[in-house]
C-alpha positions in Angstrom: -8.1 29.1 20.8 -11.2 27.1 20.9 -12.7 25.5 17.8 -15.8 27.6 17.8 -13.6 30.9 18.0 -11.5 29.9 15.3 -14.0 29.7 12.4 -14.7 33.4 12.1 -10.9 34.5 12.0 -10.4 31.9 9.2 -13.0 33.2 7.1 -11.8 36.9 7.6 -8.2 35.7 6.8 -9.6 34.2 3.5 -11.7 37.2 2.5 -8.6 39.4 2.9 -6.1 37.2 0.9 -8.9 37.2 -1.8 -9.1 40.8 -1.9 -5.3 40.9 -2.2 -5.5 38.6 -5.5 -4.8 35.2 -4.1 -7.1 32.9 -5.9 -5.9 29.8 -3.7 -5.9 30.2 -0.1 -6.0 27.9 3.0 -6.0 28.9 6.8 -5.6 26.4 9.6 -5.6 26.6 13.4 -4.6 24.1 16.0 -5.2 24.4 19.8 -3.5 21.5 22.0 -2.5 20.4 25.3 -0.1 17.9 26.3 1.5 16.4 29.4 4.8 14.9 29.5 6.0 12.5 32.3 9.3 10.7 32.8 11.1 8.5 34.9 15.0 8.2 34.6 18.3 8.7 36.4 17.4 12.1 37.6 14.0 10.9 39.1 10.3 11.7 38.1 9.8 14.7 35.9 6.4 16.0 34.8 5.5 19.0 32.3 2.3 20.5 31.2 2.0 22.7 28.1 -0.8 24.6 25.9 -0.3 24.9 22.3 -1.8 27.3 19.9 -0.8 27.9 16.4 -1.8 28.6 13.1 -0.8 28.5 9.3 -1.7 30.2 6.2 -0.9 29.4 2.6 -1.9 31.2 -0.4 -1.3 31.0 -4.1 -1.8 33.6 -7.1 -1.2 32.7 -10.9 2.6 33.4 -10.4 3.7 32.8 -7.0 2.7 31.6 -3.6 3.8 32.0 0.0 3.2 30.0 3.2 3.3 31.3 7.0 2.8 30.0 10.5 3.1 31.4 13.9 2.1 30.7 17.4 -0.8 32.4 19.2 -4.0 33.7 17.6 -4.2 33.9 13.8 -3.7 37.5 12.6 -6.6 38.8 10.6 -4.4 40.9 8.3 -0.8 39.3 8.4 1.6 40.7 7.7 2.3 37.9 5.4 5.6 37.1 3.5 6.4 38.2 -0.1 5.3 35.3 -2.5 8.2 33.6 -3.7 7.0 29.9 -4.0 5.5 27.9 -7.0 2.1 28.4 -7.6 -0.4 25.7 -6.3 -4.1 24.4 -6.1 -6.1 23.2 -3.2 -8.7 20.5 -3.2 -12.2 21.0 -4.0 -14.9 19.9 -1.4 -15.5 16.0 -1.4 -18.7 14.4 0.0 -17.8 12.5 3.2 -19.2 9.4 4.7 -20.6 9.8 8.2 -18.3 10.1 11.1 -18.8 9.2 14.7 -16.1 10.7 17.0 -14.6 7.9 19.2 -15.7 8.2 23.0 -12.2 8.2 24.3 -11.5 11.6 22.4 -13.4 13.0 25.5 -11.3 11.4 28.1 -9.2 13.6 30.4 -5.3 13.6 29.8 -3.6 11.2 32.0 -3.1 12.9 35.5 0.4 13.3 36.8 0.2 11.0 39.7 -1.6 8.6 37.6 0.8 8.7 34.8 4.0 8.4 37.0 2.2 5.2 38.7 2.0 3.7 35.2 5.5 4.3 34.6 6.5 3.1 38.0 4.4 0.0 38.0 6.0 -0.9 34.5 9.3 -0.9 36.1 8.0 -3.1 38.8 6.7 -5.4 36.5 9.8 -5.7 34.5 11.8 -6.4 37.7 9.4 -9.1 38.4 9.4 -10.9 35.0 13.2 -10.9 34.7 15.4 -10.9 37.8 18.2 -8.2 37.7 16.3 -6.2 35.0 15.7 -2.6 35.5 14.1 0.3 33.7 16.6 2.9 32.6 14.3 5.3 31.2 10.3 5.7 30.6 8.8 8.7 28.8 4.9 9.1 28.5 3.7 12.0 26.4 -0.1 12.3 26.3 -1.9 15.0 24.1 -5.0 16.3 22.7 -5.9 18.9 20.1 -8.6 20.6 18.2 -8.1 21.6 14.4 -10.1 23.9 12.1 -9.3 24.2 8.5 -10.9 26.4 5.7 -10.0 27.3 2.2 -11.2 29.7 -0.7 -12.5 26.6 -2.4 -15.1 26.0 0.2 -13.3 23.3 2.2 -14.5 23.4 5.8 -13.3 21.0 8.3 -13.2 20.5 12.2 -11.6 17.5 13.9 -10.2 16.5 17.1 -7.1 14.2 17.8 -5.7 12.4 20.6 -2.5 10.4 20.8 -0.3 9.0 23.7 3.2 7.8 23.0 5.3 5.5 25.3 9.0 5.1 25.1 10.8 2.7 27.5 14.4 1.2 27.7 15.6 -1.3 30.1 18.8 -3.2 31.0 19.5 -6.6 32.4 22.9 -8.1 33.2 24.5 -10.0 30.2 25.4 -13.3 32.0 28.6 -13.1 29.9 31.1 -10.7 31.9 30.1 -7.9 29.7 28.2 -4.7 30.3 24.5 -5.0 30.6 22.4 -5.6 27.7 19.6 -3.1 26.9 16.3 -3.0 24.8 13.6 -0.6 24.3 10.0 -0.3 23.2 8.2 2.6 21.3 4.5 2.5 21.3 1.3 4.8 20.8 -2.1 4.4 21.5 -5.1 7.0 21.3 -5.4 7.0 25.0 -2.6 6.7 27.6 -5.0 4.5 29.7 -4.8 1.6 27.1 -1.2 0.8 27.9 -0.9 -2.3 30.1 2.2 -2.4 32.3 2.4 -6.3 32.8 2.1 -7.1 29.1 4.7 -4.4 28.3 7.2 -5.6 31.0 6.7 -9.2 29.4 7.6 -8.0 26.0 10.7 -5.9 27.3 11.7 -8.8 29.5 11.8 -11.3 26.5 13.8 -8.8 24.5 16.3 -8.4 27.3 16.4 -12.0 28.0 17.2 -12.8 24.2 20.0 -10.2 24.1 21.4 -11.6 27.5 21.5 -15.3 26.5 20.7 -15.5 22.7 23.2 -17.3 20.6 24.2 -16.3 17.1 23.1 -18.5 14.2 25.5 -19.9 11.5 23.1 -19.2 8.6 19.9 -20.9 7.7 16.7 -21.2 5.6 13.8 -22.5 7.5 10.3 -21.8 8.1 9.8 -18.5 10.1 7.0 -17.1 12.4 7.2 -13.3 12.3 5.8 -11.6 15.4 3.8 -8.3 14.7 6.8 -6.3 15.6 8.8 -8.0 13.0 6.2 -8.1 10.4 5.4 -4.4 10.8 8.9 -3.3 10.3 9.0 -5.1 7.0 5.8 -3.5 5.8 7.2 -0.1 6.8 10.3 -0.9 4.9 7.9 -1.8 1.8 6.4 1.6 1.7 8.1 2.7 -1.5 5.9 -0.1 -3.1 2.8 1.0 -1.5 2.8 4.8 -1.2 3.0 7.5 -4.0 2.6 7.8 -7.7 6.0 5.9 -8.6 5.1 3.0 -6.4 3.1 1.0 -9.0 5.9 0.9 -11.5 8.2 -0.6 -8.6 5.7 -3.1 -7.8 5.2 -4.1 -11.2 8.7 -5.5 -11.3 8.0 -7.9 -8.6 4.9 -9.5 -10.2 5.0 -13.3 -10.9 3.8 -15.4 -13.8 0.1 -15.0 -12.5 0.6 -11.2 -12.2 0.5 -11.2 -8.6 3.1 -9.4 -6.3 2.1 -11.4 -3.1 0.7 -14.5 -2.0 -3.2 -14.8 -1.6 -2.7 -14.6 2.2 -1.6 -11.0 1.7 -4.0 -7.8 1.7 -2.6 -4.6 2.6 -5.0 -1.8 3.4 -4.4 2.0 4.3 -7.5 3.5 6.6 -7.3 6.9 7.9 -10.6 6.1 9.8 -9.8 3.0 11.2 -11.9 2.0 14.2 -10.0 2.2 17.2 -6.9 3.5 15.3 -4.6 6.0 17.2 -4.7 8.3 14.2 -8.4 8.0 13.1 -9.9 11.1 11.8 -12.7 12.1 9.6 -10.4 14.2 7.2 -6.8 14.5 6.6 -4.6 17.8 6.8 -6.0 19.2 3.8 -9.7 18.6 4.8 -10.1 15.8 2.3 -12.2 12.8 3.8 -10.3 9.6 4.9 -11.2 6.3 3.7 -9.9 2.7 3.6 -8.2 1.8 0.4 -7.1 -1.7 -0.5 -3.5 -1.4 -1.9 -2.7 -5.3 -2.2 -5.9 -7.6 -2.3 -5.2 -11.3 -1.7 -2.0 -10.8 -3.5 -3.3 -8.8 -6.5 -1.8 -5.1 -6.7 -4.8 -2.8 -6.8 -3.0 0.7 -6.5 -0.8 2.7 -4.3 -1.8 5.3 -1.6 -2.4 8.5 -3.2 -3.4 12.0 -2.0 -6.0 14.0 -4.1 -3.5 15.7 -6.2 -1.6 12.6 -7.2 -4.5 10.5 -8.5 -4.1 10.4 -12.3 -5.3 8.0 -15.0 -8.1 5.3 -15.0 -8.8 3.5 -11.8 -6.7 5.6 -9.6 -8.5 6.3 -6.4 -7.4 9.2 -4.1 -7.5 8.8 -0.3 -7.4 11.5 2.5 -3.7 10.9 3.4 -2.1 14.4 3.5 -0.6 14.4 7.1 0.0 17.6 9.0 1.8 16.5 12.2 1.9 20.1 13.5 0.7 23.4 12.4 4.3 24.2 11.4 4.2 21.6 8.7 2.7 21.5 5.3 0.6 18.7 4.2 2.4 15.9 2.8 1.0 12.4 1.9 1.9 9.4 3.7 0.4 6.3 5.3 -1.9 6.7 8.4 -3.0 3.1 9.6 -1.3 0.8 6.9 -1.6 -2.6 7.8 -1.9 -6.4 6.7 -5.3 -7.7 7.2 -5.6 -10.3 9.8 -7.1 -13.7 9.5 -10.1 -14.3 12.1 -9.8 -17.5 14.0 -6.0 -18.1 13.4 -4.0 -17.9 16.7 -0.6 -17.1 16.5 0.0 -20.0 18.8 -1.4 -22.4 16.3 1.1 -21.3 13.9 3.8 -21.7 16.3 2.7 -25.2 17.3 2.6 -26.3 13.7 6.4 -25.0 13.0 8.2 -28.4 12.9 11.8 -26.5 12.5 12.3 -23.0 12.1 12.4 -19.6 14.0 10.1 -17.6 15.9 11.3 -13.8 15.6 9.9 -11.5 18.1 11.3 -8.3 17.2 13.4 -6.0 15.1 16.6 -4.6 16.4 16.5 -1.6 13.9 15.0 -0.3 10.8 17.1 -2.5 8.3 17.6 -1.8 4.7 15.3 -2.1 1.8 16.1 -1.7 -1.8 13.0 -2.3 -4.0 14.9 -1.6 -7.4 17.4 -4.4 -6.5 14.7 -6.8 -4.9 16.7 -7.0 -1.7 16.0 -6.4 2.1 17.8 -6.9 5.4 16.6 -6.6 8.9 18.0 -7.2 12.2 16.1 -9.5 14.2 15.9 -11.5 17.5 13.8 -14.4 18.6 13.9 -18.1 19.4 14.9 -21.4 17.5 11.9 -23.6 17.3 11.7 -27.4 17.2 8.6 -29.4 17.1 6.4 -26.4 17.6 8.4 -25.3 21.0 10.9 -22.5 21.5 14.2 -24.3 22.2 17.0 -21.5 22.3 17.3 -17.9 22.2 18.9 -16.3 18.9 20.2 -12.7 18.9 22.1 -10.6 16.5 20.7 -12.3 13.5 19.7 -10.6 10.3 16.6 -11.7 8.2 17.4 -11.2 4.5 16.1 -12.2 1.0 14.0 -10.9 -1.9 11.3 -8.4 -1.3 9.3 -10.4 -3.7 10.2 -13.6 -2.1 8.9 -12.0 1.4 5.7 -11.0 -0.1 5.1 -14.3 -2.2 6.5 -16.4 0.8 3.7 -15.4 3.2 1.9 -18.9 4.0 -0.5 -18.0 6.9 -1.6 -14.9 8.7 -2.9 -14.8 12.4 -5.3 -12.6 14.0 -3.1 -10.7 16.3 -2.9 -7.4 14.6 -0.8 -4.9 16.3 0.5 -1.5 15.5 3.9 0.3 15.8 4.5 4.2 15.4 6.8 4.2 12.5 6.0 6.3 9.5 2.3 6.7 10.5 0.8 3.6 12.2 2.1 0.5 10.6 0.5 -2.8 11.6 0.5 -6.4 10.9 -0.5 -9.8 12.7 1.8 -12.6 13.0 3.1 -14.1 9.7 4.1 -17.6 8.7 6.9 -17.2 6.0 8.9 -19.3 3.8 11.7 -18.5 1.3 13.8 -16.2 3.4 17.3 -16.7 5.2 18.6 -15.8 8.6 22.5 -15.1 8.7 24.7 -13.8 11.5 25.1 -10.0 12.1 28.5 -8.3 11.8 30.9 -8.8 14.3 30.1 -7.3 17.9 32.3 -4.0 18.4 33.0 -5.7 21.9 34.9 -8.7 20.2 37.4 -6.2 18.9 
């Protein structure tokens, strides 16, 4: 259903629900298309799909219902019996002007073009690291039109684009064991932004470290965290930054000056971030998106709050109700949550100033985070550093410490902001951090 065709259908549904006694009603339609390309043991695969779906939710004084389906929005239902809790919908809110990104108009990547991208990634990986090979690569490129209207007068139309890339590679271990493996998960608004040589270098680094990296005995030293590690840490800190309970958790981490982090730390969520993969003028409930500073130069400002969560003086709502699919009810969460980079500070200059420590390149998993206990652990890999130079690979290490110590230990922030598709797009530049520990991971299952 084209966007222009959807609006009359939404208006008709809302009118019918109003006549049926539902004071709160919302109708949403989505029309999308996607291409999935894969290289794997079975050879190249390609698929193309069109998606057309709708969702309706409505509430009276005593009960509510939610319904969703494929195809065209039915003007008169049938709708399910109301058996949910009553709810309220947002009122219209004035919005700042929005200029749609030009690459929203770019066509989906073609089948031949997309397969060439995946094949060139495999070729670049083999050239970067002898013996390395691509096990699997999957590229999904999609675009969609969205239209939403509610009984409160909210009317919103927007478009979205997202390309997701998942790759896994293998390389000889060099220790008489099975080959080591490593993977990457990335997302961009447009598939042609993926750069195979750069991705191959990153995957080759991960594989080389896994193949030759030594365990450490345990150490406390200066650490340079690459964006992939810092973004994982930021994702783990979401309970301190998102939702109405976050402020109370963060308050437990304040130092004697009332700060939760060093002055180098500014954390922002921005639903309309220029160039952001998920940038849009509004969220899944039609509420305008905006940038909100959650931590500003170490000072905790507020958590990320949806329109219905902002209570009390100083609480500012943001358009952060996400709707991944027409099947999903809107739920609050980060869109582009990131640590602000520092202009003019190159990651290489931070590495060059590291007399003795570790340059951690990537995380080997999600880790564990316990804000109430002020503790975290994250499996990592990287290099030992001496005199500003990487001297030995390190694998199967765990970065650990206090969450408060992590936030207050950020000494410097670089300019190389990068995002990972985690819970939303989570981003960070490279960070120079002190006050944390590295220790060996648990025993390798192959060691018996």
